[in-house]
C-alpha positions, 0 to 999 in steps of 0.5 A, spaced: 880 533 878 879 526 875 886 522 874 887 518 869 891 512 870 894 508 863 895 500 863 902 502 865 901 498 872 903 490 872 897 488 875 889 488 873 889 489 881 893 494 883 891 499 878 884 496 880 886 499 887 889 504 886 884 506 881 879 505 887 883 509 892 883 515 887 875 516 887 872 521 893 868 515 897 877 513 900 878 519 900 880 517 907 884 512 905 889 516 899 889 521 905 892 516 910 898 514 904 900 520 902 901 522 910 905 516 911 910 516 905 914 522 903 913 528 900 920 530 897 927 529 895 930 523 900 924 524 905 922 517 906 915 517 910 913 512 916 914 506 914 911 502 921 906 506 920 905 504 912 905 497 914 901 496 920 895 497 915 894 490 913 892 494 906 898 497 905 906 496 903 912 500 904 915 501 898 924 504 897 924 508 891 931 510 891 936 512 884 943 508 886 950 511 882 952 507 877 958 502 879 959 504 887 951 501 889 950 508 892 943 512 892 943 518 891 934 520 891 931 516 895 923 517 897 918 512 901 912 511 897 906 508 902 901 504 897 897 498 896 900 492 898 897 489 891 901 494 888 908 490 891 912 489 885 918 492 882 915 493 876 909 498 879 914 502 882 920 502 876 917 508 873 917 512 878 923 510 879 925 510 872 923 517 871 925 521 878 933 518 875 932 520 868 930 528 871 937 527 876 940 525 869 939 530 865 942 535 871 948 532 874 954 529 871 954 522 876 950 517 872 945 513 876 940 507 876 933 506 878 932 501 883 925 499 888 926 495 893 920 492 899 924 492 905 918 488 909 919 483 904 928 484 906 926 483 913 922 477 911 928 474 907 933 469 911 939 471 913 946 471 908 952 467 911 956 473 911 951 476 915 951 471 920 958 471 920 957 479 922 953 477 928 
């Protein structure tokens, strides 16, 4: 089975990495990424195990309720670190949101976050007050 990728990924480096992972020679790497990712709705996968590997980074794809910002549906994806931009994962989030919006009356919007990048961010004044 051959998987064809369109040029939707935002960087050539990311597209090249994903194409390489999909080759038979890298089947073990692909299996590792899949095993560390969530497999269905609200399955978050294995965040810490994904981020332990220097070549991977965990992305959290969500469909959030408009005007509230609460995630209704989440999916954790362990992918190549070179792909760690919102633009690369946003089409997946958009498709999940579009599908859900056709079935429910609550309006949702897509979002993508990289929790490891958030962990490295400095604490806000509100966070310091809470501590």
